[in-house]
N, C-alpha and C positions, 0 to 999 in steps of 0.2 A: 679746342680740347684743353681741359684744365690740367694743371701741373701733374697731379697724381695719376691721372689717366694716361698722360703722355709718358711719364716715367715707367708705368706698368707696361706700356706698349714697347718702349725702348728695351726694357729688360727681357721681355718675351722674345723680341726680334733677335737680340744678341744671343740668348740661350739657344734658340732654334738654329741660328747660323753656326753656333759652336757645336752643334750636333748633340746637345745635352738634353736629357729628359729633366723634368722638374726634380725627380729623385736624384739624378746624377748631379745637378747643380747644388741641391741641398747638401749632398754628401761632401762635395768639394768645398762648399762654403762653411760647413760645420753647423748647419741649421736644420731644422725639421722640414720635411717635404711640404707640410702645411704652410710653413712660412713663405716658401717660394710661391705656392699656389695663391696665398693671400696677397703677396706683393703684385703678382701678375694680374690679379683681379682688382687691384687698386684700393685695397683695404687701407683706410686712413689711420689706423692705430698701430701700424707696423713700427717696431722699435728701430731707432736710428742705427743702433749697433748691428742689428740683423740686416738692414738695408745696406750698410757699409760692407759687410761680409760678402753679400751677393754682388754688389758693384765691383769689388776688388777681384773676385773670381772672373767676372766677365770683362775686366779691364775697362770699365766705364768710369770716367772722371766727371766730377761736377764742379762747377765754378760759381762764384758769388759775384753779382753785379749790383750796383747801386750808386747813387750820387756821392756817397761818402767812402766808397771802397778804396779809392786811391789814397785818401788821407789816412784811412785805417791801416793800410799796408805800410805806408811811410812811417807812421808812428810805431807800429809793431816792430819794424826793422830797426828803428833808431832807439826806441825806449824799452823794447822787450814786451812780453805779454804780461800785462798787469791786471 
């Protein structure tokens, strides 16, 4: 399963488990119902801000991994965000 399809499935699962309709989630997140529908269908052009609002309402966190993440975090903590 590709990343966007999995993310769509995760969001749909969490919404249903929370007992929310797409319209209910949209209202709580401050986005349009179409935005929730599009995210759950795996639309690839969803704005990051919209996705972030939906994830916050559902209490879903995302993390970043990669071979340079430890170095990035260390530099960010010691040098600040440049």
